[in-house]
C-alpha positions, 0 to 999 in steps of 0.5 A, spaced: 674 377 301 678 381 306 684 379 309 681 378 316 676 373 313 681 369 309 685 369 316 680 366 320 678 361 315 685 358 315 685 359 322 685 351 324 690 349 319 695 355 321 695 352 328 698 345 326 703 349 321 706 353 327 712 350 331 707 347 336 702 345 332 705 338 332 705 337 339 697 340 339 696 334 334 699 329 338 696 331 345 689 331 341 690 324 339 692 322 345 686 325 349 681 321 344 685 315 345 685 315 352 677 317 352 676 311 347 680 306 352 675 309 358 669 308 354 671 301 352 672 300 359 666 303 362 662 299 356 664 292 357 660 290 363 653 292 360 656 289 353 658 282 357 651 283 361 647 283 355 651 278 351 650 273 357 643 274 358 641 272 351 645 266 351 642 259 353 644 255 360 648 250 356 652 255 352 653 259 359 656 253 362 660 251 356 667 252 356 668 252 349 667 258 344 668 265 345 665 268 351 664 275 349 660 273 343 653 269 342 655 262 339 649 258 339 644 263 337 640 269 341 635 266 346 630 270 350 630 264 355 633 267 361 628 273 361 622 268 360 625 264 366 626 270 370 619 273 369 615 266 370 619 263 375 622 268 380 618 274 384 622 279 379 615 283 377 614 284 385 621 286 386 620 291 380 614 294 382 616 295 389 622 298 387 618 303 383 614 305 389 620 306 393 623 310 388 617 314 386 615 316 394 622 317 396 623 322 390 617 326 392 619 326 399 626 328 397 624 334 392 618 337 397 623 337 403 629 340 398 626 345 394 623 348 401 630 348 404 634 350 398 629 356 397 629 358 405 637 358 405 638 361 398 633 367 399 630 368 406 637 370 409 636 368 416 642 368 421 646 362 420 644 360 413 650 359 410 653 355 416 647 351 415 647 350 408 654 347 409 652 343 414 647 340 410 652 338 405 657 335 409 652 330 412 651 327 405 659 325 405 657 321 411 658 314 409 651 309 409 655 304 413 656 308 419 648 310 419 645 304 417 645 301 425 643 307 428 637 308 423 636 300 424 634 302 431 629 308 429 626 304 424 625 298 428 622 303 434 617 305 428 615 298 427 617 299 419 623 293 419 621 288 413 617 294 410 618 298 404 615 304 408 621 303 412 625 304 406 621 310 403 623 313 410 630 312 410 632 314 403 631 321 403 636 322 409 641 321 404 638 324 398 636 331 401 642 333 403 645 333 396 639 335 392 638 341 397 645 343 396 644 343 388 638 347 389 641 352 393 646 354 388 641 354 382 636 358 386 642 363 388 643 364 380 636 367 379 636 374 379 633 378 385 629 382 380 624 377 380 623 377 387 622 384 387 617 384 381 613 378 385 613 382 391 610 388 388 605 384 385 603 381 392 606 374 392 608 371 399 614 367 400 610 360 398 607 364 392 614 366 390 617 359 390 611 356 386 610 361 381 617 364 380 622 359 382 620 352 381 618 354 373 625 358 372 629 353 376 626 347 372 632 344 369 636 344 376 629 340 379 630 335 374 637 334 375 636 333 382 630 328 381 634 324 376 640 324 382 634 322 387 631 317 383 638 313 381 640 313 388 633 310 390 633 305 385 640 302 386 640 302 393 643 296 396 645 296 403 639 298 406 634 293 403 639 288 404 639 290 412 632 291 413 628 287 408 628 279 409 621 277 406 620 276 398 613 280 398 617 287 401 623 286 397 626 291 392 630 289 385 637 290 388 637 285 394 631 281 391 635 279 385 641 277 390 636 273 394 633 269 389 638 268 384 644 266 388 643 260 393 649 258 396 655 257 391 650 256 385 649 263 381 644 263 376 648 267 371 643 267 365 637 270 369 642 274 373 644 278 367 637 278 364 635 281 371 641 286 371 639 289 364 631 290 366 633 293 372 638 298 368 632 300 363 628 305 367 634 310 369 637 309 362 631 311 359 630 317 364 637 319 362 636 319 355 630 323 355 632 328 360 640 328 359 639 336 357 636 338 363 640 334 367 647 337 364 644 344 364 642 343 371 648 340 374 652 346 371 648 351 373 647 349 380 655 348 381 657 354 378 652 359 380 650 362 386 
């Protein structure tokens, strides 16, 4: 074995044997300690939500026992009552329709806009791309009143189709910005080769850019779905009937009555409502991470 190879094998221990090795070791310990603290802080709300959803109403109301543990045995009573006695299923199905339709509209607009801004190089493309992203930074609380006038003028108040019309307005800017960076990272040689084969811009987008940029597209889809699924302001402001409500505002309207909070069912609803985004993240996490890093650092 050569001296260089032996030196490389002992490299980690050499770090800690130097004069600054102790500082590095404590820095690493401190970093992991801070990370563990943040993990505990962020995992505490879902943990408490799951534990509470598995308790009976009597145990939830009881002042005795450990509130962080299930003391009287786990039960699915809250989930049964939620599905049987409330319009939760209606809210869930409405949320799926709104989220899927909004994401479809968002991705069609975002992909075409991003391709145009990243590859067609028309006058003012850079300024337009910056302006599109800046619109994403405008708070929704400043927009829901003027948007209310627009939706009311179209006769879509108290309709999930009004939400489907509104949601892309705050999802398209970010998705477009993300896709611009990703499309910009694709080698221009692919454009030239496709044009030599006779592709027009639409064929180039469909046959070359979309397959190559699939990780970025998946990242944008996940963002758009999460934003649509968890939106609270617009459904609360524009929807008032049970059959048109979605999860975020429907759960609040059904399970909070005056000063009475149905905590068990609220927590069960929260667990079930969080399931679709979590499942999507679990199966598409690799695409999501690679899409975000490529779109943010290239182009």
